[in-house]
Structure formats: structure tokens, C-alpha cells
C-alpha positions as CSV (number, residue, x, y, z in Angstrom):
1,M,-35.8,18.9,-15.9
2,H,-33.0,21.3,-15.3
3,L,-29.5,20.3,-16.3
4,A,-27.9,20.8,-12.9
5,H,-30.7,18.8,-11.2
6,L,-30.4,16.1,-13.8
7,I,-26.7,15.8,-13.3
8,R,-27.2,15.5,-9.5
9,I,-29.8,12.8,-9.9
10,V,-27.5,10.8,-12.2
11,L,-24.5,11.0,-9.8
12,V,-26.6,10.1,-6.7
13,T,-28.2,7.2,-8.5
14,V,-24.8,5.8,-9.7
15,G,-23.4,6.3,-6.3
16,C,-25.8,3.9,-4.7
17,L,-23.9,0.9,-3.5
18,A,-26.7,-1.5,-2.7
19,M,-26.5,-4.5,-5.0
20,S,-29.5,-4.9,-7.3
21,G,-30.9,-8.3,-8.2
22,L,-29.7,-7.9,-11.8
23,P,-27.3,-10.6,-13.1
24,S,-23.8,-9.4,-13.6
25,I,-23.1,-11.7,-16.6
26,A,-25.5,-12.2,-19.5
27,Q,-25.4,-15.2,-21.9
28,T,-27.0,-13.6,-25.0
29,P,-27.2,-10.1,-26.6
30,Q,-31.0,-10.1,-25.9
31,E,-30.4,-10.7,-22.2
32,L,-28.0,-7.7,-22.2
33,V,-30.8,-5.5,-23.8
34,N,-33.3,-6.8,-21.2
35,I,-30.9,-5.8,-18.4
36,A,-30.4,-2.4,-20.0
37,Q,-34.2,-1.8,-20.2
38,A,-34.6,-2.8,-16.5
39,W,-31.5,-1.0,-15.4
40,D,-32.0,1.0,-12.1
41,G,-28.4,2.0,-11.4
42,K,-28.2,0.1,-8.1
43,M,-25.0,-1.7,-8.7
44,A,-21.5,-1.1,-7.2
45,P,-19.5,0.8,-9.8
46,E,-16.7,-1.8,-9.9
47,K,-19.3,-4.4,-11.0
48,A,-21.4,-2.0,-13.1
49,V,-18.5,-1.0,-15.4
50,P,-17.8,-4.3,-17.1
51,L,-21.6,-5.1,-17.4
52,L,-22.3,-1.6,-18.9
53,K,-19.5,-2.1,-21.4
54,Q,-21.0,-5.3,-22.6
55,I,-24.4,-3.6,-22.9
56,V,-23.0,-0.6,-24.8
57,E,-21.1,-3.0,-27.2
58,V,-24.3,-4.8,-28.1
59,L,-26.4,-1.6,-28.4
60,T,-23.9,0.2,-30.7
61,K,-24.4,-2.5,-33.3
62,E,-27.9,-1.1,-33.8
63,K,-29.0,2.5,-34.6
64,P,-28.3,5.0,-31.9
65,S,-31.3,5.1,-29.5
66,P,-32.3,6.7,-26.1
67,L,-31.5,3.3,-24.5
68,L,-27.9,3.5,-25.8
69,H,-27.6,7.1,-24.6
70,N,-28.8,6.1,-21.1
71,M,-26.3,3.3,-20.9
72,L,-23.5,5.5,-22.1
73,A,-24.4,8.1,-19.5
74,Q,-24.4,5.4,-16.8
75,L,-21.1,4.0,-18.0
76,A,-19.4,7.4,-18.0
77,A,-20.6,8.2,-14.5
78,N,-19.5,4.8,-13.2
79,L,-16.1,5.2,-14.9
80,E,-15.8,8.5,-13.1
81,F,-16.6,6.8,-9.8
82,V,-13.8,4.3,-10.2
83,N,-11.5,7.1,-11.4
84,D,-10.9,5.7,-14.9
85,I,-10.9,9.2,-16.3
86,D,-9.4,8.4,-19.7
87,E,-12.0,5.7,-20.4
88,A,-14.8,8.1,-19.2
89,D,-13.5,10.7,-21.6
90,R,-13.8,8.3,-24.5
91,T,-17.3,7.3,-23.4
92,Y,-18.4,10.9,-23.3
93,S,-17.0,11.3,-26.8
94,Q,-19.0,8.3,-28.0
95,W,-22.1,9.6,-26.3
96,S,-21.7,13.0,-27.9
97,E,-21.4,11.4,-31.4
98,S,-24.4,9.2,-30.8
99,V,-26.6,12.1,-29.6
100,T,-25.5,14.2,-32.5
101,I,-26.8,11.6,-34.9
102,T,-30.2,11.3,-33.2
103,D,-30.9,14.8,-32.0
104,G,-28.5,17.1,-33.8
105,K,-25.3,18.9,-32.9
106,D,-27.3,22.0,-31.6
107,S,-29.8,20.1,-29.6
108,Y,-30.4,20.5,-25.9
109,A,-29.7,16.8,-25.4
110,H,-26.3,17.3,-26.9
111,A,-25.7,20.3,-24.7
112,V,-26.3,18.1,-21.6
113,V,-23.6,15.7,-22.8
114,L,-21.2,18.6,-23.5
115,V,-21.6,20.1,-20.0
116,K,-21.2,16.7,-18.2
117,W,-18.1,16.0,-20.4
118,G,-16.8,19.4,-19.6
119,M,-17.2,18.8,-15.9
120,L,-15.2,15.6,-16.2
121,L,-12.4,17.5,-17.9
122,V,-12.5,20.3,-15.3
123,T,-11.9,17.7,-12.6
124,D,-9.1,16.2,-14.7
125,Q,-7.5,19.7,-15.1
126,R,-7.9,19.5,-18.9
127,S,-9.1,23.1,-18.8
128,E,-8.6,24.0,-22.5
129,K,-10.7,21.2,-23.8
130,A,-13.3,21.7,-21.1
131,E,-13.6,25.4,-22.0
132,T,-14.2,24.4,-25.7
133,L,-17.0,22.0,-24.8
134,L,-18.7,24.3,-22.3
135,K,-18.6,27.3,-24.6
136,Q,-20.1,25.1,-27.3
137,A,-23.0,24.1,-24.9
138,L,-23.7,27.6,-23.6
139,P,-25.4,29.2,-26.6
140,I,-27.6,26.1,-27.0
141,I,-28.7,26.2,-23.4
142,E,-29.1,30.0,-23.5
143,K,-31.4,29.7,-26.5
144,K,-33.7,27.2,-24.7
145,D,-33.8,28.9,-21.4
146,P,-32.0,32.3,-21.3
147,G,-31.1,33.1,-17.7
148,G,-32.3,29.8,-16.4
149,P,-30.6,27.5,-13.9
150,D,-28.9,25.4,-16.6
151,M,-27.3,28.5,-18.1
152,V,-26.2,29.6,-14.6
153,F,-24.7,26.2,-13.9
154,T,-22.8,26.2,-17.2
155,L,-21.4,29.7,-16.5
156,Q,-20.3,28.5,-13.1
157,Q,-18.4,25.6,-14.7
158,L,-16.7,28.1,-17.1
159,E,-15.8,30.2,-14.1
160,G,-14.0,27.2,-12.7
161,V,-12.1,26.7,-15.9
162,A,-11.0,30.4,-16.0
163,I,-9.8,30.2,-12.4
164,H,-7.8,27.1,-13.2
165,Q,-6.2,28.9,-16.1
166,A,-5.6,32.0,-13.9
167,K,-7.7,34.1,-16.2
168,W,-9.0,36.2,-13.4
169,K,-10.7,38.8,-15.5
170,D,-12.6,36.1,-17.4
171,A,-13.6,34.5,-14.1
172,E,-14.8,37.8,-12.7
173,E,-16.9,38.5,-15.8
174,L,-18.5,35.0,-15.7
175,R,-19.2,35.3,-12.0
176,G,-20.8,38.7,-12.4
177,R,-22.8,37.4,-15.3
178,Y,-24.4,34.5,-13.4
179,L,-25.0,36.5,-10.3
180,D,-26.8,39.1,-12.4
181,L,-28.9,36.4,-14.1
182,V,-30.0,34.9,-10.8
183,E,-30.8,38.2,-9.2
184,K,-32.9,39.3,-12.2
185,K,-34.8,36.0,-12.2
186,H,-35.3,35.5,-8.5
187,G,-34.7,38.9,-6.9
188,R,-32.7,39.9,-3.8
189,P,-32.9,38.4,-1.4
190,S,-33.7,34.8,-2.5
191,Q,-32.5,31.3,-1.8
192,E,-31.3,31.0,-5.4
193,L,-29.2,34.1,-5.1
194,A,-27.9,33.0,-1.7
195,L,-26.6,29.7,-3.2
196,A,-25.1,31.6,-6.2
197,L,-23.3,33.9,-3.8
198,A,-21.9,30.9,-1.9
199,K,-20.6,29.4,-5.2
200,A,-19.1,32.8,-6.2
201,S,-17.3,33.1,-2.9
202,H,-15.4,29.9,-3.6
203,G,-14.2,31.4,-6.8
204,L,-12.9,34.4,-5.0
205,H,-11.2,32.2,-2.5
206,E,-9.3,30.5,-5.3
207,E,-8.2,34.0,-6.5
208,E,-7.0,34.8,-2.9
209,K,-9.6,37.6,-2.7
210,H,-10.5,36.6,0.8
211,D,-12.2,39.9,2.0
212,E,-14.6,39.8,-1.0
213,C,-15.0,36.1,-0.5
214,E,-16.1,36.6,3.1
215,K,-18.5,39.4,2.1
216,L,-20.4,37.2,-0.4
217,A,-20.4,34.2,2.0
218,R,-21.8,36.3,4.9
219,E,-24.6,37.6,2.6
220,S,-25.4,34.0,1.7
221,V,-25.5,33.0,5.4
222,E,-27.5,36.1,6.3
223,F,-30.3,35.1,3.9
224,F,-30.7,31.6,5.5
225,E,-30.5,33.0,9.1
226,S,-32.9,35.9,8.6
227,N,-35.5,33.7,6.8
228,D,-35.6,30.9,9.3
229,K,-33.8,28.6,6.9
230,A,-30.6,28.2,8.8
231,D,-31.3,24.5,9.4
232,T,-32.1,23.5,5.8
233,E,-30.0,21.4,3.5
234,A,-29.2,24.4,1.3
235,A,-27.8,26.4,4.2
236,S,-25.0,23.9,4.5
237,A,-23.4,25.3,1.3
238,A,-23.5,28.9,2.7
239,Y,-21.9,27.9,6.0
240,N,-19.2,25.9,4.2
241,A,-18.5,28.9,1.9
242,L,-18.2,31.1,5.0
243,G,-15.8,28.6,6.7
244,T,-13.7,28.5,3.5
245,S,-13.5,32.3,3.3
246,L,-12.5,32.5,7.0
247,M,-9.8,29.8,6.5
248,G,-8.4,32.0,3.7
249,L,-8.3,34.9,6.2
250,R,-6.5,32.6,8.8
251,R,-9.4,33.2,11.2
252,W,-9.3,29.5,12.2
253,A,-11.7,29.6,15.2
254,E,-14.4,31.4,13.3
255,A,-14.0,29.0,10.4
256,E,-14.4,26.1,12.8
257,A,-17.7,27.6,14.0
258,A,-19.0,28.0,10.5
259,Y,-18.0,24.4,9.4
260,Q,-19.5,23.1,12.6
261,K,-22.9,24.5,11.6
262,A,-22.6,23.0,8.1
263,Y,-21.7,19.6,9.5
264,A,-24.6,19.7,12.0
265,I,-27.0,20.4,9.1
266,D,-25.6,17.6,6.9
267,V,-25.8,15.0,9.7
268,K,-29.4,16.0,10.4
269,H,-30.5,15.7,6.8
270,Y,-28.3,13.0,5.4
271,G,-26.8,11.1,8.4
272,K,-23.2,10.6,9.3
273,D,-22.5,7.9,6.7
274,D,-23.3,10.2,3.7
275,I,-20.4,11.6,1.7
276,R,-22.0,15.0,1.9
277,S,-21.7,15.0,5.7
278,T,-18.2,13.8,5.7
279,T,-17.1,16.5,3.2
280,S,-18.2,19.0,5.8
281,V,-16.5,17.0,8.6
282,N,-13.3,17.1,6.6
283,N,-13.5,20.9,6.3
284,L,-14.2,21.1,10.1
285,A,-11.3,18.8,10.9
286,N,-9.0,21.0,8.8
287,S,-10.0,24.1,10.8
288,I,-9.7,22.3,14.1
289,T,-6.1,21.2,13.1
290,Q,-5.2,24.8,12.5
291,V,-6.5,26.0,15.9
292,A,-4.8,23.1,17.6
293,D,-1.5,23.9,15.9
294,I,-1.6,27.5,17.1
295,Q,-2.7,26.7,20.7
296,D,-0.6,23.5,21.1
297,D,-3.8,21.7,21.9
298,K,-3.3,17.9,21.8
299,E,-6.9,17.0,22.6
300,R,-8.1,19.1,19.6
301,L,-5.6,17.3,17.4
302,E,-7.0,13.9,18.5
303,K,-10.4,15.2,17.7
304,A,-9.3,16.3,14.2
305,E,-7.7,12.9,13.6
306,A,-10.9,11.1,14.5
307,M,-12.8,13.3,12.1
308,F,-10.3,12.7,9.2
309,R,-10.6,8.9,9.9
310,E,-14.4,9.1,9.8
311,Y,-14.1,10.9,6.4
312,M,-11.8,8.2,5.1
313,R,-14.2,5.4,6.3
314,V,-17.1,6.9,4.4
315,A,-15.0,7.7,1.4
316,E,-13.8,4.1,1.2
317,K,-17.3,2.8,1.6
318,T,-18.6,5.2,-1.1
319,F,-15.9,5.3,-3.7
320,G,-13.7,2.3,-2.9
321,S,-10.3,2.0,-1.2
322,N,-8.3,3.4,-4.1
323,H,-10.2,6.6,-4.8
324,P,-8.4,10.1,-4.6
325,R,-10.8,11.2,-1.9
326,V,-9.4,8.4,0.3
327,A,-5.9,9.6,-0.6
328,I,-6.8,13.1,0.6
329,A,-8.0,11.6,3.9
330,L,-4.8,9.6,4.3
331,S,-2.7,12.7,3.8
332,N,-4.8,14.6,6.3
333,I,-4.4,11.9,9.0
334,A,-0.7,11.7,8.3
335,S,-0.4,15.5,8.9
336,V,-1.9,15.1,12.4
337,L,0.4,12.1,13.1
338,Q,3.4,14.2,12.1
339,R,2.4,16.9,14.6
340,R,2.5,14.1,17.2
341,F,5.9,12.9,15.9
342,S,4.4,9.6,14.8
343,F,6.5,9.7,11.6
344,T,6.6,5.9,10.9
345,E,2.8,5.6,10.8
346,A,2.5,8.9,8.9
347,E,5.0,7.6,6.3
348,A,3.0,4.4,5.7
349,L,-0.2,6.4,5.1
350,L,1.5,8.8,2.8
351,M,3.2,6.1,0.8
352,R,-0.3,4.6,0.2
353,A,-1.7,8.0,-0.7
354,V,1.1,8.7,-3.2
355,Q,0.5,5.4,-5.0
356,M,-3.2,6.2,-5.3
357,E,-2.6,9.8,-6.5
358,D,-0.4,8.6,-9.3
359,R,-3.8,7.9,-11.0
360,L,-4.7,11.6,-10.6
361,P,-4.2,14.1,-13.5
362,K,-0.6,15.2,-13.8
363,K,-1.6,18.8,-13.1
364,S,-3.3,17.9,-9.8
365,P,-1.7,20.0,-6.9
366,T,-2.7,17.2,-4.5
367,R,0.1,15.0,-5.9
368,I,2.7,17.6,-4.9
369,H,1.2,18.4,-1.5
370,T,1.2,14.7,-0.6
371,K,4.8,14.3,-1.6
372,I,5.8,17.3,0.4
373,N,4.1,15.7,3.5
374,L,5.9,12.5,2.8
375,I,9.3,14.3,2.7
376,G,8.4,15.7,6.1
377,S,7.8,12.2,7.5
378,I,11.1,10.8,6.1
379,M,12.9,13.8,7.5
380,G,11.3,13.1,10.9
381,L,12.7,9.6,10.8
382,G,16.2,11.0,10.2
383,R,16.5,9.5,6.7
384,Y,17.8,12.8,5.3
385,K,19.5,11.5,2.1
386,E,16.4,9.6,1.1
387,A,14.3,12.7,1.8
388,E,16.7,14.8,-0.3
389,T,16.3,12.4,-3.3
390,L,12.5,12.5,-3.1
391,C,12.6,16.3,-2.6
392,E,14.7,16.9,-5.8
393,K,12.3,14.6,-7.8
394,T,9.3,16.4,-6.5
395,L,10.9,19.8,-7.3
396,T,11.6,18.7,-10.9
397,E,8.0,17.4,-11.2
398,A,6.5,20.6,-9.9
399,K,8.6,22.8,-12.2
400,E,7.8,20.6,-15.3
401,T,4.1,20.4,-14.5
402,F,3.3,23.9,-13.2
403,G,6.2,26.1,-14.3
404,E,9.2,27.4,-12.4
405,D,7.3,30.4,-10.9
406,H,4.3,28.5,-9.5
407,A,3.5,28.7,-5.8
408,L,3.7,24.9,-5.6
409,V,7.4,25.0,-6.7
410,A,8.0,27.5,-3.9
411,S,6.4,25.1,-1.4
412,V,8.8,22.3,-2.4
413,M,11.7,24.8,-2.3
414,H,10.7,25.8,1.2
415,T,10.6,22.1,2.3
416,R,14.0,21.7,0.6
417,G,15.3,24.6,2.7
418,N,14.2,22.9,5.9
419,L,15.8,19.6,4.8
420,L,19.1,21.4,4.0
421,V,19.2,22.9,7.5
422,R,18.9,19.4,8.9
423,L,21.8,18.3,6.6
424,G,24.0,21.2,7.9
425,R,24.1,22.8,4.5
426,A,23.2,26.3,5.7
427,I,24.3,28.3,2.7
428,E,22.2,26.1,0.3
429,A,19.3,26.3,2.7
430,E,19.5,30.0,2.8
431,Q,19.4,30.2,-1.0
432,S,16.4,27.8,-1.1
433,F,14.4,29.9,1.3
434,W,15.3,33.0,-0.6
435,E,14.1,31.5,-3.9
436,A,10.9,30.2,-2.3
437,M,10.2,33.7,-0.9
438,K,10.8,35.4,-4.2
439,I,8.5,33.0,-6.1
440,R,5.8,33.4,-3.4
441,E,6.0,37.2,-3.6
442,V,5.1,37.1,-7.4
443,A,2.7,34.2,-7.3
444,L,0.8,35.0,-4.1
445,G,1.6,38.7,-3.4
446,K,4.2,40.4,-1.2
447,D,1.9,40.4,1.9
448,H,1.0,36.7,1.8
449,A,1.5,34.6,4.9
450,D,3.6,32.1,3.0
451,V,6.0,34.8,2.0
452,A,6.4,35.6,5.7
453,L,7.0,31.9,6.4
454,S,10.0,31.7,4.0
455,L,11.3,35.1,5.1
456,F,11.2,34.0,8.8
457,N,13.3,30.9,8.1
458,L,15.7,32.9,5.9
459,A,16.1,35.5,8.8
460,K,17.0,32.8,11.3
461,L,19.7,31.4,9.0
462,V,21.2,34.8,8.3
463,Q,21.2,35.4,12.1
464,A,22.9,32.1,12.7
465,R,25.9,33.2,10.7
466,G,26.4,36.3,12.9
467,D,24.4,38.9,11.0
468,N,21.9,40.5,13.3
469,K,21.0,43.7,11.6
470,N,19.6,42.3,8.4
471,P,17.5,39.6,10.2
472,E,15.9,42.4,12.3
473,S,14.5,44.2,9.2
474,M,13.4,40.8,7.8
475,L,11.6,39.8,11.1
476,R,9.9,43.2,11.3
477,R,8.5,42.7,7.9
478,V,7.4,39.2,8.9
479,V,5.5,40.7,11.9
480,K,3.9,43.3,9.6
481,I,2.8,40.6,7.1
482,D,1.4,38.3,9.7
483,E,-0.4,41.0,11.5
484,K,-2.2,41.8,8.3
485,A,-2.8,38.1,7.4
486,F,-3.8,36.7,10.9
487,G,-4.7,39.8,12.9
488,K,-2.6,41.6,15.5
489,D,-3.7,39.3,18.3
490,S,-2.8,36.1,16.6
491,P,-0.4,33.7,18.4
492,R,1.4,33.4,15.1
493,V,2.3,37.1,15.4
494,G,3.5,36.4,19.0
495,Y,6.0,33.8,17.7
496,D,7.3,36.4,15.2
497,I,7.8,39.1,17.8
498,F,9.5,36.5,20.1
499,A,12.0,35.8,17.3
500,L,12.5,39.6,16.8
501,A,13.2,40.0,20.6
502,D,15.8,37.2,20.3
503,C,17.5,39.1,17.4
504,L,17.5,42.3,19.5
505,M,19.1,40.4,22.4
506,L,21.9,39.3,20.2
507,Q,22.6,43.0,19.5
508,K,22.6,43.6,23.3
509,R,19.7,46.0,22.9
510,W,18.2,44.9,26.2
511,K,15.6,47.6,26.6
512,D,14.2,47.1,23.0
513,A,14.2,43.4,23.5
514,R,12.3,43.7,26.8
515,E,9.6,45.9,25.1
516,E,9.1,43.2,22.5
517,I,8.8,40.5,25.1
518,D,6.2,42.5,26.9
519,K,4.1,42.5,23.7
520,V,4.5,38.7,23.4
521,I,3.5,38.1,27.1
522,T,0.4,40.3,26.6
523,L,-0.6,38.5,23.4
524,F,0.0,35.0,24.6
525,E,-1.9,35.6,27.9
526,K,-4.8,36.8,25.7
527,S,-4.5,33.7,23.4
528,F,-3.7,30.9,25.9
529,G,-4.4,32.2,29.3
530,K,-2.0,33.3,32.1
531,E,-1.0,29.8,33.1
532,H,-0.1,28.2,29.8
533,H,3.5,26.9,29.7
534,F,4.2,29.2,26.7
535,I,3.9,32.1,29.1
536,G,6.5,30.4,31.4
537,D,8.8,29.9,28.4
538,V,8.6,33.6,27.4
539,L,9.1,34.7,31.0
540,M,12.4,32.7,31.0
541,T,13.6,34.8,28.1
542,Y,12.4,38.0,29.8
543,A,14.4,36.9,32.9
544,A,17.5,36.5,30.8
545,I,17.2,40.1,29.7
546,L,16.8,41.3,33.2
547,Q,19.9,39.3,34.2
548,Q,21.9,41.1,31.5
549,E,20.6,44.4,32.9
550,K,21.6,43.3,36.4
551,K,18.1,43.8,37.6
552,H,18.3,40.7,39.9
553,T,15.3,41.5,42.1
554,D,13.0,41.9,39.1
555,Q,14.5,38.8,37.6
556,E,13.7,36.8,40.7
557,K,10.0,37.8,40.6
558,I,9.8,36.8,36.9
559,L,11.5,33.4,37.5
560,R,9.2,32.6,40.5
561,R,6.2,33.3,38.3
562,A,7.7,31.2,35.5
563,L,8.4,28.3,37.9
564,A,4.8,28.4,39.3
565,I,3.4,28.3,35.7
566,H,5.7,25.4,34.7
567,K,4.9,23.4,37.8
568,K,1.1,23.7,37.2
569,A,1.2,23.2,33.4
570,L,4.0,20.6,33.1
571,G,4.3,19.0,36.6
572,D,6.9,19.2,39.4
573,N,9.3,16.7,37.7
574,H,9.4,18.0,34.2
575,N,12.7,19.0,32.7
576,T,11.5,22.5,31.8
577,T,10.4,22.9,35.5
578,A,13.9,21.8,36.6
579,R,15.6,24.2,34.2
580,T,13.5,27.1,35.6
581,M,14.6,26.0,39.1
582,I,18.3,26.1,38.1
583,E,17.9,29.6,36.7
584,L,16.2,30.7,39.9
585,A,18.9,29.1,42.0
586,V,21.6,31.0,40.0
587,N,19.7,34.2,40.6
588,L,19.4,33.6,44.4
589,R,23.1,32.8,44.5
590,V,23.9,36.2,43.0
591,Q,21.7,37.8,45.6
592,E,23.4,35.7,48.3
593,K,20.2,33.9,49.3
594,L,22.3,30.8,49.5
595,N,20.2,28.5,51.7
596,E,17.2,28.7,49.4
597,A,19.4,28.5,46.3
598,E,20.9,25.2,47.6
599,R,17.4,23.7,48.3
600,I,16.1,24.7,44.8
601,A,19.3,23.6,43.0
602,R,19.3,20.2,44.8
603,T,15.7,19.6,43.8
604,A,16.4,20.4,40.1
605,F,19.6,18.3,40.2
606,L,17.6,15.3,41.5
607,I,14.9,15.7,38.8
608,F,17.5,15.6,36.1
609,S,19.4,12.7,37.7
610,N,16.3,10.6,37.9
611,Q,15.2,11.1,34.2
612,S,15.6,8.2,31.8
613,G,15.2,7.4,28.1
614,A,14.4,10.4,25.9
615,N,14.0,12.7,28.9
616,R,17.5,12.2,30.1
617,I,19.7,15.2,29.6
618,P,23.3,15.0,28.2
619,A,26.0,14.2,30.7
620,E,27.8,17.5,29.9
621,M,24.7,19.4,30.9
622,L,24.3,17.4,34.1
623,G,27.9,18.2,34.9
624,Q,27.2,21.9,34.5
625,I,24.3,21.6,37.0
626,S,26.6,19.7,39.4
627,D,29.1,22.6,39.2
628,I,26.4,25.1,40.1
629,Y,25.4,23.1,43.1
630,F,29.0,22.7,44.1
631,L,29.6,26.4,44.0
632,I,26.6,27.1,46.1
633,L,27.8,24.7,48.8
634,I,31.3,26.1,48.7
635,E,29.9,29.6,49.3
636,L,27.9,28.2,52.2
637,H,31.3,27.1,53.6
638,Y,30.6,23.3,53.7
639,P,33.7,21.1,53.6
640,R,34.7,19.5,50.3
641,N,34.2,15.9,51.5
642,L,30.6,16.6,52.5
643,I,30.0,18.4,49.2
644,Q,31.4,15.5,47.2
645,E,29.4,13.0,49.1
646,R,26.1,14.9,48.5
647,I,26.9,15.4,44.8
648,E,27.6,11.6,44.3
649,M,24.4,10.7,46.0
650,I,22.4,13.0,43.7
651,H,24.2,11.6,40.7
652,E,22.9,8.2,41.7
653,G,19.4,9.6,42.0
654,N,19.3,9.7,45.8
655,D,18.2,12.7,47.8
656,P,20.8,13.6,50.5
657,G,18.2,15.5,52.4
658,P,18.5,19.0,53.9
659,L,22.0,20.4,54.7
660,P,23.3,19.6,58.2
661,T,23.3,22.6,60.5
662,S,27.0,21.9,61.4
663,R,29.5,22.7,58.7
664,T,32.4,20.8,60.3
């Protein structure tokens, strides 16, 4: 039996949660031996571990035997399941010593132990020791079956070690080696090569070589689709690889389509309650979240949340409630809740995730990512000092664990910059964004989207202190980076151009600003449709430029279009709709279209007056709107007592109705 196949069988067998009829407590050593001989693996890991420890303790008093080796293998796998990595490491060591005695250090049986042990250490981020074990196993496996699947599997594990150590040349060499072996043995095209290409594409994704990653993933998918195998279990790996490559390229919608195919295949072959299906659904939910973010789609966010919760349900059922996979699900759910401003619920989930992830290896990036999310929730609840304390601790942890120039350190520093903005410490925030950007330039490359993210925030801060020329060059670079990263038609690029237009407006370069706004309108119409409220928002800025250029007729047309969009998208009584009405009323007043200006201003004034709770605008702003209405009535030559009476009625939320025809 091939090594990779053997490992999969062991993991699936151990993962079975149906309770067997075996007793969990034996009274005598012989009973423990009898249990070992009848062992079928069908016991929940939490109960299997103590029983297997008893069995191993009895068997180790005798000479090493195949039965002992089987029990050590089962114990190690169950310890992995309950995430007791240190104990699993010791068990693999014991198993290795025992097999060396019975079969020899250079035996194939010992190579099996070394590879499984190496896999554990790869998961635990102990890459140096993992590399030693895997390199010790490789020549043994190569001697038995040169170019066979076991050798390919071991090379793939070594590739993972090299990637973790950022030894990109070593990873490339190992990747090329196993791809050559598979092609020579099975030919091109073949299913074996297609699966190897899918695996190789994941390595390229980790190296941020997303174009090459997509190329291999598409070749893998093409094999399954052109050979009428697109609905087989193996095809799921190809579609997941393609989805991952497209996520790296920020082509979220295409990634979603690929993940959707993988999920459909998994559900068909394994059912919704299998962890393999929920791994695909987790990928799918991540892509849906990205699309929902860009398109401001609340329904899609709800869909993503439901999928993340489904993943958590199955992960808890399969691994137990304190497993790292559950922590990942909790963090993902919290991210969706944060987007809906449900910070209290998000914080509770993230606190639970952090506690669980303390059991993860110190070098696990997941620990830092979850703490960054937690800082965001605490900030959302306005507890800025508490957020700052956690942020500083997380920054120290990231630096000590990964080094001061690691991309994760930059992520914490970027979060710190956002926090310092909230605290009103703009100069410190500016420095934090600058440092985050410089680290990202080195760690990720100067054209990476995360570089643009830090640069964007830095530009806005520099602009806020009155410097408009430097932010312009920064924002033009942001546009260029994001066009390359996301594509020229991405809404993300539209947001960048919108910020650039604002910068140009502050320089009173009205024509240049208007040209940039034209680009944003075209891009957003393509992305969201012509009646999305984003279009209305951009049109309002366009109208402000026309006002400065004293193009009042053109401004009126733009404002009327913005008002129609806001009414349809947000409703007649929304604050944004009312703000658009006020701008239109001011424009009509300038053009001396006073009767229509009065009617529109009165409607907007009433909307604002009748708002309550979080929707109620500040009294100062309501006073400014009252002043606008007052001036319109004065210009219509109505007496002050009538004007005062109408304004008081509107302040109380009552509509005074149309103006009387008589002004006396």
C-alpha cells in the first residue's frame, strides 16, 4: 500500500466518531492486549487517548511488536486530533525507536513513521526538525519505489517545509522534481499529473506567484473537464486550487465560481456533514465575503455567515469544540459580524478563538490574525485604550515570533495606525502607516495590494494636515498598484480614484477632479449598475465640482439624477435622500427657482426633523437647514411671522403644508 494512501486511511479511521462497543477501562493487562488486538479505531479521540496510553504502557513492557506499532500509530493520530501536539511528537519518537529495533533504521516501515512525524511537525511549524526527518525518509522511499507516489508525497511535504522557511529556490526545485516524476510515470495528460499540478499551484500561491499559480490550476481543471471527470471526487482539488489562485489575484467573483464547483462535488460524494465538504464551503464563504465587501451586498454577507457557521458546526462535531479549526470558523464569523457593526457578538467569538489558539504553535500566523480582528472589535465598541494595550502586546508578539520585517508585523502596524487615528494621534498614526508600508514593500513587493492599502491611509493623513501635492502622487501610485492587483474595472480602483478626485478638489483643480469623477461613475456603473446608491454618492461630489465652476444648470441635472437614485435605492425618508434634496434646493435658489426650492427644502427639513435615535442629525446641522429654508422664504417675500411659524412647525415634526398664495 502506498504511503500517502496509508496515511489517508489512518486519518479517516481515527476520525470516525461513532462509539465502538469496546470497553474504555480494562481491569487487567491481558484485557488491554485483547482490546488492542480487536481495535477497530471507532472511538471518539477524547476517549481513545487515555485507553491507548494504557495499552501502549502494557505493550512496551514486552518486546516491540507490530501490535505495539499499530497502537502507537493510533495514539499519535488521536493525539493530533485532540491537538496535543507535544504528546503526539513524543509518541512518534517512541514509535520511531520501536520500529528501528524491529525493522531497522533504513526500513520502509521506519520511513512511514518519519514521514508521518514530519507531517505533524510541518503542521506545528517546526520546519527544521520536519526537514531533517523527511530528508532521512526520502532516500529509503526512493530506493524502494523510485518515482512512485510515496516519493512524490514526501517531496511535496518537503516543498511545504521549504515554503515555510521562505527557501523559494528549494521549493521550486522540489516542485519541479515531483512534477517531472509524475509526468514521466503517468504521462501528460493524466489524472495523477492533474492532481500534482493542483498541489503545486498551492505552493506558488504561498510564494505570491499568482499568475503561475493560476496557470497550473487551470491546466489541472482542464484535464478533468476535457475528460468527462469534472464531477469526480478528485476534481474538487483542482477547483479548490483554481479558486485559491484567483483569490490571490483578487478576482473574487471567479474564485467564488470555482469554489462553488468544488463544494458541489464534495457534497455529492461526501454529504454536507463531512469535513471535506465544509473545507470547500469555508473557501467559498471567504470568496463570497470579498465580493460582498466590494459590492456592499448585505444579502451575500448573510450567506457567507451561514456558511461559516455550517463549517463551525461540522468542525465541532468532527474535532471537538476546542480545536483550531473551530477557532478559524469563529474568527471568520466574527469578521462578517464586524462588517455589520455587531462588535459585541464579534468580540465574544474572537475572545473564545484567541483562548483556543493559545494552544497553537507559537509561529502560527492564525494567532496574530485573530488578535488583529479582536482589536478591530474592541475599537468598534469605542474601548480605544484597551484596544491600544492589546495592539502593543500583539505587535511585540509578532516581532518576537516572526521578526521585525515580517508581513504580519506590518499588518499589526497598519491596525495600530487605524487605532491611533481614532485616538486623535495623527502624527503617530502617520508614522505607523509609513512603517507598515515600508515593511510590506520588502516582504510582499512594491506592487502588492497591501502596500497600496497602507499608502492610501498614509495619503489621507498627510492630506488632512493640509498637504495636497504629496498625497496626489501617493494616491496615483495607489491607483496604479490596485489596477495591476485587481484589474482596471475593479470597484477597489474606483474608490482609489474617488479619493484622488477629492485631493484634486482641495487643490481647486476642478477640471482635473471632474475628469477623475467621470472615470469613477463609469467604473461604478459597470460594477454596481446605474441605480446603486454609490452612483448617487459620487454624483453628489460631481455636483459640488460643478457648483465651484458655477455651472448651475449642469449641476441641477446631476443633482436630480442623484436624488432619483437615492430615493429608489435608499427610500424617500432616508437621511442621504434628504441631504441630496437640500443640495438641490440650494442650487434652485441660486437659479431663482424659489417655489420649487421651497417645496424640496421643506420636505428635506421634515425628514430630518422626524428622525430619531441613531438617525437623528446634530442640532447644529438641523439649524443650518433651518437657515436655508428661512432664506428661501425671505427671498419669496413672505413675512417673518409666517416664516417663523412654519419653521417652528417643521422643528416639531409637523408639515405646515404648501405656502399660502397671499404673502400678507
